[in-house]
VOBA-1610 file (N, C-alpha, C; in pm, whole numbers, padded with zeros to 5 digits, always signed):
BEGIN
Met+13062+18665+05127Met+13174+18598+05078Met+13272+18605+05207Pro+13369+18488+05190Pro+13435+18456+05285Pro+13563+18529+05350Val+13572+18558+05472Val+13703+18652+05511Val+13832+18603+05444Arg+13831+18531+05414Arg+13965+18518+05348Arg+13985+18528+05145Ala+13855+18532+05114Ala+13897+18534+04996Ala+13869+18674+04921Val+13815+18798+05050Val+13835+18924+05020Val+13950+18949+05076Val+14022+18885+05157Val+14155+18923+05218Val+14239+18907+05075Ser+14210+18759+04980Ser+14308+18761+04889Ser+14262+18830+04773Leu+14180+18862+04738Leu+14129+18990+04638Leu+14171+19126+04694Gln+14202+19172+04791Gln+14264+19304+04856Gln+14392+19260+04827Asn+14411+19153+04853Asn+14644+19110+04833Asn+14658+19119+04666Val+14554+19093+04620Val+14567+19049+04468Val+14553+19228+04457Gly+14490+19334+04460Gly+14454+19424+04426Gly+14594+19534+04445Val+14628+19508+04611Val+14775+19586+04587Val+14859+19548+04510Ala+14926+19441+04536Ala+14998+19356+04438Ala+14994+19401+04312Glu+14866+19426+04264Glu+14853+19463+04083Glu+14891+19663+04164Gly+14845+19670+04233Gly+14908+19852+04214Gly+15020+19842+04240Ser+15052+19762+04339Ser+15255+19757+04329Ser+15317+19756+04193Ile+15235+19615+04134Ile+15296+19602+03988Ile+15321+19741+03865Asp+15194+19822+03876Asp+15148+19942+03812Asp+15256+20043+03852Lys+15304+20063+03929Lys+15381+20158+04009Lys+15531+20136+03975Val+15569+19993+03976Val+15713+19980+03944Val+15667+20011+03816Ala+15574+19978+03735Ala+15601+19980+03554Ala+15571+20128+03561Asp+15512+20193+03623Asp+15543+20331+03592Asp+15663+20416+03636Ser+15767+20369+03743Ser+15867+20390+03789Ser+15963+20373+03644Ala+15950+20247+03612Ala+16043+20224+03517Ala+16041+20274+03395Ser+15890+20309+03340Ser+15899+20369+03249Ser+15960+20564+03255Glu+15903+20588+03403Glu+15998+20718+03426Glu+16173+20726+03421Thr+16170+20605+03463Thr+16359+20595+03497Thr+16399+20563+03343Ala+16331+20519+03219Ala+16413+20507+03106Ala+16362+20647+03059Ser+16285+20674+03085Ser+16221+20803+02961Ser+16317+20951+03027Gln+16356+20923+03160Gln+16480+20980+03248Gln+16613+20950+03133Leu+16628+20798+03156Leu+16751+20767+03099Leu+16783+20807+02951Leu+16648+20856+02885Leu+16698+20852+02753Leu+16676+21001+02700Ala+16642+21054+02816Ala+16649+21215+02780Ala+16765+21276+02856Lys+16856+21204+02880Lys+16970+21243+02980Lys+17071+21207+02864Val+17085+21085+02780Val+17110+21051+02673Val+17125+21152+02566Leu+17028+21225+02543Leu+16983+21297+02419Leu+17023+21416+02440Asn+17001+21435+02588Asn+17078+21553+02611Asn+17216+21625+02599Gln+17275+21503+02609Gln+17429+21509+02608Gln+17467+21514+02459Met+17403+21475+02402Met+17446+21505+02178Met+17365+21649+02170Ser+17479+21664+02105Ser+17482+21826+02054Ser+17450+21824+01881Leu+17380+21948+01888Leu+17333+21930+01733Leu+17435+21922+01619Ser+17563+21974+01646Ser+17673+21930+01526Ser+17693+21739+01520Ala+17655+21667+01622Ala+17677+21568+01622Ala+17527+21470+01545Trp+17444+21541+01591Trp+17337+21474+01522Trp+17327+21465+01444Leu+17353+21623+01382Leu+17305+21618+01168Leu+17400+21543+01139Pro+17551+21538+01165Pro+17604+21426+01082Pro+17581+21284+01050Ser+17538+21225+01212Ser+17551+21104+01226Ser+17415+21071+01163Ala+17266+21173+01192Ala+17150+21137+01046Ala+17196+21129+00936Ala+17278+21206+00867Ala+17275+21220+00757Ala+17380+21111+00697Leu+17465+21067+00766Leu+17572+20891+00731Leu+17440+20831+00745Val+17365+20796+00822Val+17262+20724+00813Val+17150+20699+00682Leu+17116+20817+00675Leu+17018+20869+00586Leu+17092+20827+00461Leu+17233+20882+00388Leu+17335+20859+00303Leu+17367+20696+00292Val+17388+20646+00371Val+17417+20508+00343Val+17297+20395+00351Thr+17187+20457+00384Thr+17058+20385+00340Thr+17017+20371+00171Phe+17032+20523+00163Phe+17020+20542+00037Phe+17069+20472-00049Val+17149+20490-00074Val+17321+20438-00091Val+17278+20262-00150Met+17233+20169-00045Met+17239+20047-00044Met+17102+19994-00159Glu+16986+20097-00092Glu+16905+20051-00132Glu+16883+20090-00305Leu+16942+20212-00326Leu+17016+20257-00483Leu+17035+20150-00537Gly+17168+20091-00498Gly+17175+19968-00529Gly+17124+19849-00543Thr+17081+19831-00444Thr+16962+19732-00510Thr+16888+19769-00595Ser+16830+19883-00602Ser+16742+19887-00762Ser+16840+19917-00876Val+16938+19905-00869Val+17043+19965-00965Val+17093+19744-01030Asp+17095+19724-00957Asp+17087+19538-00922Asp+16993+19495-01047Ala+16876+19577-00998Ala+16765+19524-01120Ala+16726+19604-01210Gln+16773+19736-01230Gln+16722+19772-01334Gln+16838+19890-01319Pro+16914+19862-01440Pro+17039+20008-01440Pro+17043+20109-01500Arg+16891+20140-01562Arg+16884+20305-01617Arg+16837+20384-01500Val+16911+20462-01525Val+16890+20580-01388Val+16776+20640-01320Gly+16658+20679-01431Gly+16588+20710-01380Gly+16406+20609-01336Pro+16452+20503-01363Pro+16360+20366-01280Pro+16426+20364-01178Ala+16567+20356-01152Ala+16624+20344-01020Ala+16602+20413-00899Leu+16625+20544-00969Leu+16585+20693-00826Leu+16452+20635-00801Ser+16349+20577-00875Ser+16230+20620-00854Ser+16173+20507-00755Ser+16249+20336-00789Ser+16202+20264-00706Ser+16280+20309-00575Thr+16422+20336-00587Thr+16496+20395-00477Thr+16382+20455-00340Phe+16361+20574-00387Phe+16278+20682-00300Phe+16151+20611-00264Met+16071+20532-00354Met+15970+20413-00301Met+15975+20368-00201Ala+16073+20258-00196Ala+16131+20163-00069Ala+16178+20247+00032Ile+16210+20322-00007Ile+16233+20428+00124Ile+16144+20492+00172Gly+16008+20563+00114Gly+15884+20604+00163Gly+15846+20464+00218Lys+15811+20352+00190Lys+15758+20287+00188Lys+15833+20181+00364Ser+15944+20230+00422Ser+15935+20196+00558Ser+15840+20141+00667Ser+15894+20072+00675Ser+15777+20027+00775Ser+15787+20094+00978Ile+15680+20111+01072Ile+15743+20148+01181Ile+15909+20105+01282Gly+15864+20001+01229Gly+15987+19921+01282Gly+16112+19957+01250Gly+16093+19938+01109Gly+16251+20009+01024Gly+16283+20123+01054Leu+16158+20221+01068Leu+16195+20390+01135Leu+16250+20407+01238Val+16219+20307+01351Val+16235+20304+01495Val+16428+20241+01459Leu+16428+20164+01431Leu+16550+20101+01375Leu+16663+20210+01338Leu+16587+20281+01239Leu+16701+20424+01185Leu+16705+20467+01289Gly+16662+20539+01369Gly+16619+20617+01503Gly+16785+20529+01607Val+16730+20440+01642Val+16858+20394+01727Val+16985+20395+01631Val+16981+20340+01567Val+17109+20346+01471Val+17191+20516+01444Val+17100+20593+01461Val+17142+20745+01442Val+17176+20763+01599Val+17085+20725+01694Val+17160+20787+01803Val+17323+20723+01862Val+17318+20566+01783Val+17440+20503+01844Val+17539+20593+01770Val+17533+20607+01604Val+17576+20718+01512Val+17654+20812+01615Thr+17546+20881+01672Thr+17567+21035+01696Thr+17658+21000+01824Met+17647+20957+01924Met+17764+20933+02005Met+17905+20850+01946Leu+17928+20821+01890Leu+18011+20803+01770Leu+18071+20934+01708Thr+18006+20985+01632Thr+18060+21133+01604Thr+18081+21239+01668Gln+18012+21223+01731Gln+18015+21332+01927Gln+18103+21288+01999Ala+18216+21194+02005Ala+18321+21134+02036Ala+18403+21225+01958Phe+18422+21223+01821Phe+18524+21226+01763Phe+18530+21347+01662Ser+18403+21473+01667Ser+18441+21555+01661Ser+18501+21671+01658Phe+18579+21665+01784Phe+18735+21745+01792Phe+18835+21713+01743Gly+18815+21559+01737Gly+18922+21488+01669Gly+18934+21495+01482Ala+18823+21557+01464Ala+18796+21581+01312Ala+18854+21723+01297Ile+18825+21847+01365Ile+18867+21967+01356Ile+19051+21910+01342Arg+19078+21846+01503Arg+19227+21838+01488Arg+19294+21795+01343Val+19286+21672+01329Val+19292+21617+01183Val+19270+21744+01064Met+19175+21830+01039Met+19167+21928+00932Met+19259+22039+00943Glu+19304+22036+01112Glu+19412+22204+01161Glu+19522+22132+01074Gly+19564+21971+01100Gly+19705+21965+01002Gly+19772+21887+01151Tyr+19714+21825+01256Tyr+19734+21746+01349Tyr+19743+21619+01318Trp+19815+21543+01289Trp+19819+21412+01181Trp+19876+21295+01244Gly+19946+21262+01368Gly+20040+21168+01475Gly+20138+21244+01453Ala+20216+21140+01519Ala+20393+21137+01516Ala+20462+21037+01435Trp+20414+20978+01342Trp+20441+20845+01277Trp+20561+20962+01133Ala+20644+20860+01143Ala+20772+20927+01103Ala+20731+20966+00922Trp+20585+20857+00851Trp+20584+20943+00739Trp+20460+20981+00721Ile+20405+21011+00834Ile+20292+21085+00846Ile+20362+21253+00878Glu+20453+21258+00955Glu+20581+21354+00989Glu+20561+21398+00816Leu+20670+21288+00758Leu+20712+21357+00643Leu+20592+21440+00519Leu+20523+21406+00509Leu+20408+21456+00469Leu+20286+21593+00498Ala+20314+21607+00634Ala+20331+21677+00690Ala+20401+21829+00667Ser+20550+21752+00709Ser+20636+21875+00637Ser+20614+21933+00532Lys+20582+21851+00392Lys+20562+21883+00292Lys+20437+21990+00273Lys+20356+21976+00314Lys+20235+21984+00290Lys+20268+22148+00384Ala+20338+22192+00465Ala+20338+22311+00582Ala+20441+22366+00494Asp+20586+22319+00384Asp+20623+22352+00350Asp+20580+22416+00216Arg+20496+22377+00136Arg+20375+22406+00018Arg+20332+22520+00108Gln+20286+22527+00212Gln+20180+22642+00241Gln+20282+22763+00302Arg+20369+22761+00322Arg+20458+22849+00303Arg+20496+22881+00192Lys+20556+22815+00067Lys+20597+22863-00058Lys+20448+22965-00076Lys+20329+22940-00068Lys+20232+22970-00113Lys+20200+23136-00051Gln+20262+23076+00091Gln+20238+23263+00165Gln+20361+23345+00131Arg+20455+23304+00046Arg+20568+23374+00020Arg+20509+23445-00111Lys+20435+23358-00183Lys+20392+23416-00334Lys+20313+23487-00348Ile+20203+23504-00174Ile+20115+23621-00177Ile+20207+23721-00195Val+20267+23715-00025Val+20371+23773+00010Val+20420+23939-00134Ser+20505+23832-00190Ser+20544+23898-00304Ser+20468+24007-00388Arg+20344+23950-00410Arg+20240+23998-00464Arg+20175+24101-00420Tyr+20161+24082-00301Tyr+20120+24239-00206Tyr+20205+24339-00184Arg+20296+24295-00203Arg+20399+24406-00170Arg+20419+24461-00349Gln+20428+24399-00424Gln+20424+24456-00560Gln+20320+24494-00607Val+20191+24501-00539Val+20103+24580-00569Val+20099+24699-00509Arg+20136+24707-00426Arg+20145+24828-00286Arg+20240+24905-00369Ala+20352+24864-00452Ala+20468+24923-00512Ala+20414+24987-00632Asp+20332+24879-00676Asp+20290+24994-00798Asp+20208+25097-00792Ala+20112+25082-00655Ala+19989+25179-00633Ala+20086+25262-00557Val+20189+25284-00465Val+20274+25431-00409Val+20346+25493-00564Asp+20383+25393-00649Asp+20487+25460-00767Asp+20372+25552-00825Thr+20256+25503-00861Thr+20138+25608-00908Thr+20150+25737-00873Val+20097+25665-00752Val+20043+25836-00651Val+20172+25932-00625Ile+20299+25830-00639Ile+20385+25975-00580Ile+20424+26050-00783Ala+20431+25944-00835Ala+20423+26035-00980Ala+20343+26125-01012Glu+20241+26127-00988Glu+20142+26231-00947Glu+20176+26327-00824Ile+20235+26335-00777Ile+20267+26406-00677Ile+20340+26508-00719Ala+20493+26423-00788Ala+20604+26469-00838Ala+20546+26568-00971Thr+20429+26537-01042Thr+20395+26632-01128Thr+20289+26769-01116Glu+20218+26714-01004Glu+20221+26879-00891Glu+20262+26987-00862Gln+20381+26894-00788Gln+20514+26987-00731Gln+20585+27073-00830Glu+20621+26953-00957Glu+20673+27088-01040Glu+20613+27175-01129Lys+20427+27125-01129Lys+20400+27313-01182Lys+20376+27374-01095Leu+20361+27361-00921Leu+20407+27480-00836Leu+20495+27555-00860Ile+20668+27464-00871Ile+20760+27493-00910Ile+20761+27623-01043Ala+20720+27552-01112Ala+20712+27613-01225Ala+20595+27803-01242Arg+20530+27781-01114Arg+20436+27878-01110Arg+20533+27978-01014Gly+20605+27908-00962Gly+20670+28002-00841Gly+20691+27980-00700Glu+20618+27888-00699Glu+20503+27880-00563Glu+20588+27740-00510Ala+20587+27768-00366Ala+20692+27691-00293Ala+20599+27502-00319Gln+20684+27430-00268Gln+20660+27248-00272Gln+20574+27226-00144Thr+20467+27142-00177Thr+20389+27141-00040Thr+20416+26970-00019Phe+20481+26871-00114Phe+20497+26757-00052Phe+20668+26768-00146Thr+20771+26779-00068Thr+20907+26743-00133Thr+20968+26681-00182Arg+21038+26611-00253Arg+21126+26485-00252Arg+21129+26432-00169Ala+21227+26449-00064Ala+21236+26370+00058Ala+21133+26368+00110Met+21030+26421+00123Met+20897+26322+00175Met+20835+26200+00104Arg+20855+26243-00035Arg+20830+26131-00141Arg+20926+25989-00128Glu+21024+25996-00097Glu+21146+25922-00064Glu+21098+25852+00057Leu+21042+25920+00159Leu+21015+25911+00293Leu+20890+25813+00309Leu+20786+25849+00201Leu+20645+25790+00205Leu+20704+25668+00101Glu+20774+25644+00026Glu+20801+25559-00081Glu+20875+25426+00018Ala+20980+25494+00091Ala+21030+25353+00174Ala+20906+25324+00288Arg+20851+25386+00315Arg+20754+25386+00460Arg+20689+25255+00405Val+20594+25267+00253Val+20506+25196+00185Val+20550+25061+00117Lys+20729+25073+00087Lys+20770+24970+00039Lys+20836+24853+00118Gly+20858+24917+00277Gly+20900+24890+00377Gly+21026+24840+00354Trp+21102+24971+00288Trp+21309+25011+00248Trp+21331+25070+00366Pro+21511+25043+00381Pro+21522+25147+00490Pro+21518+25307+00489Val+21475+25347+00596Val+21487+25500+00589Val+21622+25539+00536Pro+21647+25637+00469Pro+21776+25719+00452Pro+21790+25804+00585Asn+21913+25788+00631Asn+21931+25891+00705Asn+21967+26028+00661Asp+21974+26063+00519Asp+22046+26195+00483Asp+21904+26286+00486Leu+21760+26216+00466Leu+21661+26260+00436Leu+21675+26394+00457Asp+21626+26526+00385Asp+21653+26695+00472Asp+21516+26736+00456Leu+21465+26682+00613Leu+21307+26685+00673Leu+21307+26751+00774Thr+21216+26845+00774Thr+21172+26923+00946Thr+21090+26842+00963Pro+21086+26797+01164Pro+20980+26761+01234Pro+20818+26745+01149Lys+20776+26835+01089Lys+20657+26826+01050Lys+20613+26816+00910Gln+20754+26830+00810Gln+20731+26755+00713Gln+20721+26600+00750Arg+20800+26533+00824Arg+20832+26364+00822Arg+20686+26358+00869Glu+20603+26438+00960Glu+20506+26430+00984Glu+20377+26441+00931Gln+20411+26488+00859Gln+20294+26524+00741Gln+20307+26399+00599Ser+20413+26371+00600Ser+20461+26254+00515Ser+20429+26081+00583Asn+20454+26072+00716Asn+20391+25963+00758Asn+20229+25955+00775Ala+20155+26068+00775Ala+20006+26069+00770Ala+19952+26054+00673Phe+20022+26109+00543Phe+19978+26091+00429Phe+19887+25983+00368Asp+19790+25931+00361Asp+19648+25897+00289Asp+19730+25808+00165Trp+19803+25750+00168Trp+19828+25732-00024Trp+19719+25641-00060Arg+19640+25559+00005Arg+19564+25507-00051Arg+19483+25523-00101Ala+19426+25674-00048Ala+19324+25792-00112Ala+19298+25807-00228Arg+19463+25786-00305Arg+19505+25871-00444Arg+19537+25716-00501Ala+19519+25614-00484Ala+19620+25492-00538Ala+19493+25442-00626Asp+19519+25379-00777Asp+19412+25329-00807Asp+19311+25213-00802Thr+19170+25254-00812Thr+19099+25146-00778Thr+19129+25025-00762Asn+19168+24980-00905Asn+19189+24831-00929Asn+19315+24788-00834Leu+19386+24872-00809Leu+19500+24834-00743Leu+19509+24791-00601Arg+19413+24933-00548Arg+19349+24944-00403Arg+19232+24769-00399Arg+19206+24745-00514Arg+19113+24624-00483Arg+19201+24502-00452Lys+19309+24547-00571Lys+19356+24400-00536Lys+19506+24391-00417Glu+19530+24468-00343Glu+19581+24487-00240Glu+19518+24414-00109Leu+19378+24473-00155Leu+19271+24388-00006Leu+19245+24280-00078Asn+19233+24229-00182Asn+19240+24074-00137Asn+19330+24036-00156Leu+19461+24050-00132Leu+19550+23971-00120Leu+19622+24007+00053Ala+19574+24062+00111Ala+19563+24131+00252Ala+19493+24036+00311Met+19359+24010+00240Met+19250+23916+00345Met+19346+23789+00325Lys+19405+23711+00198Lys+19454+23606+00194Lys+19571+23583+00242Leu+19663+23674+00297Leu+19781+23674+00379Leu+19683+23666+00531Ser+19582+23755+00546Ser+19489+23719+00698Ser+19479+23546+00742Asp+19512+23433+00638Asp+19461+23322+00655Asp+19616+23226+00723Tyr+19697+23353+00727Tyr+19814+23236+00739Tyr+19876+23306+00841Pro+19961+23233+00914Pro+19996+23300+01066Pro+20131+23362+01007Thr+20142+23475+01109Thr+20279+23596+01064Thr+20434+23521+01094Glu+20424+23397+01190Glu+20542+23380+01201Glu+20563+23242+01130Pro+20648+23214+01054Pro+20695+23109+00953Pro+20680+22962+01001Asp+20716+22976+01107Asp+20752+22832+01205Asp+20638+22794+01238His+20517+22868+01219His+20353+22862+01299His+20284+22819+01176Val+20301+22788+01093Val+20219+22748+00990Val+20223+22608+00941Leu+20085+22566+00905Leu+20023+22433+00922Leu+20026+22371+00803Pro+20017+22242+00806Pro+20027+22151+00631Pro+19867+22210+00536Thr+19740+22246+00652Thr+19624+22339+00592Thr+19575+22462+00632Trp+19507+22496+00514Trp+19463+22607+00484Trp+19336+22659+00615Leu+19321+22526+00704Leu+19223+22536+00804Leu+19262+22574+00900Gly+19315+22485+00915Gly+19488+22491+01076Gly+19575+22628+01041Asn+19609+22680+00909Asn+19646+22816+00916Asn+19565+22923+00975Ile+19427+22961+00940Ile+19331+23027+00979Ile+19340+23030+01102Leu+19311+22933+01197Leu+19297+22923+01349Leu+19405+22944+01411Arg+19511+22913+01363Arg+19635+22941+01422Arg+19694+23112+01394Arg+19652+23151+01264Arg+19672+23314+01274Arg+19594+23363+01438His+19475+23296+01398His+19373+23377+01531His+19414+23354+01662Glu+19440+23242+01649Glu+19536+23155+01837Glu+19624+23298+01851Asp+19734+23327+01731Asp+19871+23421+01755Asp+19809+23511+01758Asp+19705+23577+01752Asp+19663+23714+01731Asp+19578+23732+01890Thr+19527+23635+01966Thr+19507+23606+02110Thr+19603+23689+02179Gly+19739+23669+02157Gly+19863+23656+02211Gly+19857+23509+02347Leu+19794+23430+02353Leu+19786+23318+02392Leu+19878+23164+02389Asp+19868+23110+02451Asp+19983+23006+02444Asp+19845+22859+02471Glu+19732+22884+02502Glu+19688+22752+02528Glu+19546+22812+02531Val+19457+22776+02420Val+19349+22929+02413Val+19205+22798+02434Glu+19233+22698+02425Glu+19129+22583+02433Glu+19119+22615+02617His+19202+22586+02702His+19234+22610+02829His+19148+22746+02875Phe+19234+22813+02822Phe+19185+22975+02819Phe+19020+23070+02802Ile+18985+22980+02717Ile+18858+22970+02682Ile+18745+22910+02781Glu+18803+22776+02834Glu+18739+22708+02921Glu+18734+22781+03032Arg+18829+22848+03102Arg+18866+22885+03228Arg+18782+23028+03268Val+18754+23113+03148Val+18720+23232+03121Val+18530+23215+03106Phe+18515+23084+03030Phe+18393+23074+02979Phe+18301+23145+03059Pro+18268+23095+03189Pro+18140+23127+03295Pro+18143+23299+03359Asp+18253+23351+03332Asp+18246+23505+03364Asp+18248+23584+03227Leu+18204+23498+03115Leu+18216+23594+03016Leu+18040+23681+02959Pro+18001+23796+02903Pro+17907+23849+02904Pro+17796+23715+02753Phe+17686+23715+02781Phe+17607+23607+02738Phe+17620+23640+02593Ser+17617+23715+02512Ser+17655+23775+02387Ser+17758+23702+02337Leu+17849+23748+02413Leu+18029+23686+02380Leu+17991+23461+02405Gln+17933+23441+02503Gln+17898+23323+02535Gln+17835+23213+02408Leu+17734+23324+02359Leu+17624+23265+02251Leu+17718+23269+02145Ser+17780+23364+02097Ser+17838+23372+01966Ser+18010+23249+01937His+18041+23231+02073His+18170+23124+02096His+18061+23041+02034Asp+17958+22948+02094Asp+17924+22836+02079Asp+17842+22833+01960Glu+17745+22924+01935Glu+17720+22901+01773Glu+17831+22868+01664Gln+17949+22946+01673Gln+18058+22915+01592Gln+18141+22804+01641Arg+18152+22762+01708Arg+18226+22649+01752Arg+18120+22544+01731Thr+17978+22565+01737Thr+17933+22441+01708Thr+17916+22442+01500Arg+17889+22535+01459Arg+17914+22515+01333Arg+18097+22466+01289Leu+18159+22516+01334Leu+18288+22471+01295Leu+18268+22350+01311Asp+18232+22257+01424Asp+18254+22091+01448Asp+18152+22011+01337Leu+18092+22126+01320Leu+17937+21994+01278Leu+17979+21993+01066Tyr+18061+22117+01006Tyr+18124+22109+00902Tyr+18230+22043+00904Cys+18347+22010+01038Cys+18441+21956+00995Cys+18402+21744+01007Ser+18266+21777+01059Ser+18246+21621+01057Ser+18200+21596+00992Met+18090+21662+00879Met+18055+21673+00760Met+18119+21630+00668Val+18279+21645+00645Val+18372+21646+00573Val+18371+21463+00573Phe+18381+21412+00672Phe+18417+21300+00711Phe+18313+21238+00684Val+18196+21222+00723Val+18086+21175+00696Val+18047+21192+00508Leu+18084+21226+00431Leu+18083+21237+00335Leu+18190+21145+00247Leu+18287+21162+00293Leu+18403+21046+00306Leu+18366+20927+00291Val+18286+20914+00405Val+18270+20756+00418Val+18137+20721+00352Ala+18052+20775+00295Ala+17947+20771+00273Ala+17993+20739+00080Gly+18064+20868+00079Gly+18068+20837-00081Gly+18193+20714-00066Thr+18274+20671-00024Thr+18352+20494-00003Thr+18255+20430+00015Ile+18169+20398+00069Ile+18051+20300+00066Ile+18012+20297-00060Ala+17923+20385-00110Ala+17857+20411-00279Ala+17949+20317-00377Val+18115+20400-00327Val+18183+20342-00449Val+18196+20195-00455Gly+18266+20211-00327Gly+18288+20015-00311Gly+18117+19879-00321Arg+17994+19986-00316Arg+17888+19914-00356Arg+17843+19881-00480Phe+17879+19994-00570Phe+17834+19998-00652Phe+17969+19916-00762Gly+18027+19912-00742Gly+18172+19854-00774Gly+18170+19903-00949Phe+18298+19811-00982Phe+18270+19807-01158Phe+18181+19756-01286Arg+18092+19723-01163Arg+18007+19618-01282Arg+17889+19759-01303His+17860+19881-01228His+17843+19984-01270His+17913+20132-01255Trp+17985+20105-01298Trp+18125+20194-01297Trp+18046+20355-01389His+17938+20403-01387His+17908+20532-01415His+17843+20567-01300Tyr+17739+20496-01212Tyr+17739+20499-01070Tyr+17838+20527-01006Gln+17943+20436-00971Gln+18071+20451-00884Gln+18142+20604-00931Leu+18150+20598-01032Leu+18207+20718-01086Leu+18140+20876-01044Ala+18004+20870-01056Ala+17915+20997-01023Ala+17934+21009-00858Ala+17912+20888-00787Ala+17938+20898-00654Ala+18054+20956-00605Ala+18219+20901-00698Ala+18309+20957-00621Ala+18310+21121-00689Leu+18211+21197-00817Leu+18250+21310-00780Leu+18154+21407-00715Leu+18044+21293-00675Leu+17985+21364-00570Leu+18006+21374-00467Ala+18031+21275-00390Ala+18134+21320-00228Ala+18231+21392-00295Ala+18324+21399-00370Ala+18452+21498-00368Ala+18419+21631-00386Ser+18305+21674-00457Ser+18234+21788-00459Ser+18143+21847-00341Ser+18101+21775-00282Ser+18021+21776-00173Ser+18149+21835-00083Cys+18242+21723-00030Cys+18339+21758+00064Cys+18390+21889+00060Trp+18423+21946-00092Trp+18431+22050-00139Trp+18372+22161-00077Val+18275+22127-00091Val+18174+22229-00069Val+18166+22295+00110Val+18156+22160+00201Val+18155+22163+00323Val+18281+22216+00367Tyr+18400+22203+00260Tyr+18499+22275+00365Tyr+18555+22391+00341Arg+18483+22441+00245Arg+18506+22600+00243Arg+18389+22666+00362Ala+18273+22618+00379Ala+18211+22642+00471Ala+18285+22604+00592Ala+18347+22533+00624Ala+18448+22494+00758Ala+18547+22657+00766Ile+18577+22654+00667Ile+18691+22763+00661Ile+18586+22905+00709Ser+18520+22930+00641Ser+18414+23051+00662Ser+18389+23067+00786Ser+18342+22962+00843Ser+18301+22900+01020Ser+18445+22929+01070Ala+18568+22872+01072Ala+18705+22879+01148Ala+18743+23055+01122Arg+18703+23123+01021Arg+18730+23263+01005Arg+18679+23315+01122Tyr+18530+23334+01154Tyr+18467+23388+01231Tyr+18458+23343+01343Tyr+18503+23210+01376Tyr+18499+23149+01526Tyr+18655+23184+01568Gly+18744+23210+01481Gly+18864+23261+01537Gly+18853+23436+01558Ser+18805+23476+01506Ser+18777+23634+01513Ser+18725+23656+01691Val+18638+23563+01699Val+18585+23548+01854Val+18626+23518+01971Leu+18744+23429+01924Leu+18842+23417+02019Leu+18918+23545+02024Val+18947+23614+01935Val+19013+23716+01949Val+18967+23807+02064Val+18811+23861+02004Val+18747+23950+02061Val+18757+23896+02200Ile+18723+23754+02255Ile+18687+23684+02366Ile+18842+23719+02471Ala+18954+23725+02385Ala+19061+23735+02467Ala+19102+23876+02484Arg+19072+23971+02422Arg+19051+24136+02428Arg+18992+24162+02542His+18847+24128+02571His+18739+24150+02642His+18818+24073+02771Val+18884+24003+02767Val+18939+23944+02896Val+19083+24029+02964Glu+19139+24071+02825Glu+19237+24167+02877Glu+19195+24283+02940Glu+19119+24376+02890Glu+19076+24480+02913Glu+18967+24467+03028Lys+18930+24353+03092Lys+18836+24335+03192Lys+18969+24325+03289Asp+19064+24246+03289Asp+19203+24229+03394Asp+19297+24383+03415Arg+19277+24446+03330Arg+19363+24588+03296Arg+19217+24679+03391Ala+19109+24657+03365Ala+19052+24751+03448Ala+19026+24691+03610Thr+19068+24577+03606Thr+19048+24553+03781Thr+19171+24549+03869Ala+19254+24550+03771Ala+19405+24583+03820Ala+19404+24760+03883Gln+19314+24815+03775Gln+19363+24954+03773Gln+19305+24994+03917Thr+19146+24907+03946Thr+19084+24937+04061Thr+19117+24889+04146Lys+19176+24800+04160Lys+19307+24760+04332Lys+19402+24864+04325Ser+19427+24929+04224Ser+19534+24985+04232Ser+19499+25154+04272Asp+19416+25226+04265Asp+19264+25321+04297Asp+19272+25321+04460Arg+19197+25160+04461Arg+19202+25165+04598Arg+19270+25137+04717Leu+19433+25094+04656Leu+19532+25104+04738Leu+19593+25249+04770Arg+19607+25367+04654Arg+19612+25437+04686Arg+19584+25517+04749Glu+19428+25493+04760Glu+19335+25581+04852Glu+19361+25513+05002Ala+19394+25387+05031Ala+19399+25361+05162Ala+19501+25408+05220Leu+19600+25419+05124Leu+19729+25496+05158Leu+19700+25642+05201Gly+19636+25715+05132Gly+19641+25824+05136Gly+19532+25888+05291Leu+19454+25783+05309Leu+19370+25780+05371Leu+19539+25766+05532Arg+19556+25679+05527Arg+19672+25624+05617Arg+19776+25778+05658Gly+19833+25768+05531Gly+19891+25948+05584Gly+19827+26050+05631
//
């Protein structure tokens, strides 16, 4: 073989090897890029986007089937068969759409929580609506407070009446009272929130005994149950009236934020999160992910329901009505799930705030002890 031909073949081999290396490098770069993109997407964004894509696909396929066969059974069977026969290219396209929608849902997940908290913007008509909703929440809170106080009053009145009967029996037998009238008046004032009379004839021991008396242990069980339920409802509202927000979810989160004693909870968590114990970090991430997920799912269901109502139109009004009812009920269920997650997430925020407070106090005490020790050594 001529030398030139050998050299040419070698050059061709080198060129093919370089092309393969470039192709492998490009493939690795694309894989790394895809992995980085996917790692940036959280579970709370993946699930809502996948649900949105699947629901919209189902609605469109069902609309096509209903146009051909209005009956429910054949239309649903045709829809599921059409979705099941999707080609590989169609599935890949759906996957790409899910990734794109995930990027959008993740970008707006925090905004979804803020909207559901009641932070709706500064437009005049929005502010008017928010003010009316907040006033309604305050009215509900006042009603719960009134019912709570009435239940406590009924319960303690029953207990005081029983104690008075017992004391009368002691007097009839010529024995000394163990719970005098003044002690009962002090107990009634303490439970009902009344001002304590200044003319109560009480010794320090009697006052201490009255204040330490566990009236709930003797109260009617049904009244105790009602008091507990009302107390749990009150725990969903901020203690300060000017902190009440337009929504139930917003009031729950605001109440726990107030319980932390902090002005900026979000910035506080970002600052102290790296120094928290792993268990607290895990609890915070789990509950925040669930809260993000459920809040995003509310808007996903609203969008899917709106698309379904528009797709079926008045021509298939019974499907339109069913889609609206199903979307509304699903949103209600998911919103209740968000409420439960908000309670748990808020309690985690309070625990984190207490942990940091105790840690700071211990650090300050350690520094103080070291300073005193150093001063003692110097002396």
